[in-house]
C-alpha positions, -999 to +999 in steps of 0.1 A: +075-176-518+112-161-526+141-176-535+177-163-543+211-175-557+243-172-543+279-193-537+275-216-512+293-203-483+319-224-464+309-213-428+285-186-412+310-161-410+305-157-447+272-147-444+268-123-415+233-109-426+222-150-420+236-154-386+219-113-378+183-129-386+187-155-367+181-143-333+148-120-352+135-148-377+118-179-369+116-206-394+085-224-398+100-253-420+137-259-430+147-240-462+147-270-491+180-265-508+192-277-549+225-277-561+224-266-595+252-268-627+280-244-616+281-247-576+254-229-568+222-231-551+189-225-543+171-216-511+135-225-517+105-212-492+109-194-455+081-180-440+090-151-415+060-152-389+075-134-359+092-099-363+101-074-338+087-038-341+117-019-343+108+018-350+118+035-376+140+065-354+144+088-383+104+093-381+094+091-354+123+116-345+109+140-375+075+141-360+084+144-326+108+175-337+073+187-358+054+193-329+079+204-308+086+236-330+053+242-344+042+242-303+071+261-294+072+290-323+031+295-317+043+300-284+070+320-282+057+343-308+023+349-291+041+356-260+067+383-270+040+400-293+011+401-267+036+422-246+040+446-275-001+444-285-006+456-245+022+488-249+004+497-284-030+498-268-017+519-238+009+538-243+025+554-213+013+533-189+028+503-174+001+485-160-020+466-181+012+449-189+023+443-156-010+431-145-013+405-172+022+391-169+020+392-128-014+369-133-002+343-157+026+336-141+009+335-107-015+313-129+016+286-137+028+287-100-006+280-084-019+254-109+007+239-120+012+207-096-024+204-107-015+199-143+010+175-132-012+152-120-036+155-147-003+149-172+006+115-149-028+103-146-042+105-182-039+092-213-005+100-228-019+111-265-053+124-252-032+150-226-011+163-254-042+167-276-059+185-253-028+206-243-023+214-279-062+227-284-064+243-256-031+264-262-039+270-298-078+280-290-068+306-261-040+323-282-069+325-313-098+344-291-064+364-273-062+378-312-095+384-314-094+403-280-062+422-292-080+429-326-111+440-310-092+465-286-068+478-311-094+486-334-116+497-310-144+474-322-178+472-299-162+502-279-186+505-253-188+518-216-171+489-195-163+465-227-126+479-223-123+464-185-141+433-194-121+422-221-089+427-206-102+405-183-109+378-206-073+386-220-059+379-187-078+346-186-070+336-217-035+342-207-037+319-178-054+290-202-022+296-228+005+297-197-014+263-185-016+243-215+022+253-225+031+238-191+012+207-197+026+200-232+059+206-221+060+183-191+039+155-217+070+158-239+103+168-224+098+150-188+077+118-200+075+111-241+110+119-248+126+096-220+099+068-231+109+071-268+148+076-259+143+043-240+122+020-266+141+035-300+175+039-312+172+079-306+196+087-281+187+105-246+210+136-250+203+139-285+169+145-285+175+170-255+201+188-270+178+187-305+143+203-288+166+228-267+180+240-296+146+241-317+136+261-283+162+286-290+156+287-325+123+296-324+129+320-297+159+335-320+138+339-347+100+338-336+100+372-317+120+390-344+099+382-370+065+393-349+085+428-336+090+430-374+052+425-382+044+450-352+066+480-359+046+478-392+012+473-382-003+464-349-029+450-363-017+429-391+008+412-366-024+403-344-034+388-376-005+369-386-008+352-346-037+348-347-034+329-385-003+306-374-018+292-351-049+283-362-031+263-396-004+245-373-031+232-349-043+202-373-002+196-385+003+193-347-017+175-343-017+142-362+018+147-359+023+137-321+000+111-326+017+095-357+050+094-325+022+080-300+010+048-324+047+042-338+061+038-303+038+010-284+055+019-252+040+055-256+006+038-253+013+018-220+001+044-192+021+046-165+018+035-130+008+065-109-009+057-071-037+075-072-037+099-040-075+112-038-086+074-040-061+071-001-079+101+007-114+094+002-106+057+019-093+076+048-124+092+056-156+072+069-183+067+055-208+095+067-230+123+050-208+148+030-215+174+049-202+160+081-170+142+060-157+180+048-137+189+081-121+148+081-120+150+041-103+184+044-075+173+069-067+139+051-061+163+017-034+185+043-017+154+054-019+142+018+003+175+005+027+171+037+036+135+026+038+144-009+060+175-002+080+158+025+084+129-003+100+155-027+121+173-003+136+140+003+140+129-031+177+131-042+172+153-072+152+180-050+181+206-050+189+206-085+154+206-098+146+237-070+173+256-078+158+248-120+126+265-109+147+297-087+160+303-123+133+312-142+118+334-110+141+364-121+126+399-144+165+396-157+149+384-189+138+393-221+099+385-207+072+409-204+089+429-174+118+436-193+106+443-226+077+463-212+114+484-192+131+490-225+099+503-240+097+527-214+133+543-222+129+547-257+138+516-276+114+506-306+096+471-307+117+464-339+150+473-316+139+451-289+137+420-312+171+429-329+189+426-288+162+395-282+174+378-315+212+381-302+205+372-265+190+336-280+216+336-310+242+336-280+221+310-258+222+283-286+260+281-276+245+259-250+232+235-259+269+227-278+287+237-249+265+218-225+270+181-236+306+187-243+308+200-206+289+172-191+310+145-211+340+158-198+336+163-160+299+151-156+265+172-155+268+176-118+303+200-124+291+210-157+264+223-135+284+242-113+304+259-142+274+277-157+255+282-125+285+305-113+289+322-145+254+332-149+255+346-116+287+363-124+277+384-153+238+390-138+260+406-104+279+424-126+250+438-146+230+447-120+259+467-102+262+488-135+226+492-133+226+504-098+261+524-098+249+544-131+220+570-132+218+580-171+186+552-179+200+546-216+235+537-200+225+518-174+201+497-198+228+492-221+247+477-189+215+454-181+208+441-215+248+436-218+250+414-188+214+391-195+226+382-224+262+373-214+242+353-184+221+333-211+246+314-219+247+299-183+207+297-177+205+275-205+237+253-198+224+247-163+192+240-174+204+212-192+226+199-167+197+196-144+173+181-171+200+149-176+204+150-135+167+145-130+164+118-157+187+099-148 
């Protein structure tokens, strides 16, 4: 029972909170009003039985940002640290680092579609939790492998090649789990949260991208400085951060899931596997192998044809090709810079400066999209990137002095990152809309 005293209003406009609450509150009985001395009234007893579930958007965003920060931080630190660890463990050769990066990227290309299907068909919370545990577990086991190589622990014949193979496979698992988390959170969860709470889609996208860039800014620099002091200490630091953050990330994303009820509804996705099996007649299993392969090829053909015919095919394909390059501070370029004489600390500072330049895209892209739209804004950013990279490549091709050529390449790559991230944000808005 609740009661309140106030001056009796002359109209409904004098009490706007009552008119606003009328759409949210269902009264089971009319309130009883009693006039008392001094022109006051008392409202007795009304019962609220149906209040809509309004998500607390600040709590949702905070937990979503925390989970994304921990996932991105650990991924960025491990990605850059693994290159430094391999360069320290195998000095004077680029082969281990190149194989490591090549197989890791190839696994993403070969199995990304299967990861996407798993995300589409699985329970949202289970998929994200699986990606968190898989990514952290792969990083922890990889750190143990790097530690064994750097300290020559268990150094017996045939152990080092076997351990390198294990590290490559774990890198593939970490990459695929990272892709799974990115697809689930950035392509699904953010859209659902924006549609069912007071969180704007552009605000969420920009803030998530800002978190990416901050982690890319600070993470590699931190692990490079630690590696400059001691590679073993850096390996232990990466392992400790991954082990200590997994539970926080695990329960933060679960809280978001339970706060936004729309996330608990599984999206409707057609099951192509059932269609394939239904298209194959009921015959012995060995006889069904040929028709099953044909049906699978037809299904892939229909899927690819539908993707090519989709209105967002060109921008999405352009976004994919945008990252198909070695002109970035990834494993290949870091290894090249180490080979021309730069230290890990110097490379960490350069990468930090590059990321600081990239952060400006999270402010420039929304401004450009508000003024000219995401389509024309994306064209502006991609033309800027192309101009910077063509200039850098021209200097790199003409100048024969390694240090000067590397400096020109670094300047061009750093300047081009504004265009890359601005184009990324514009295309993401086009695809989501």
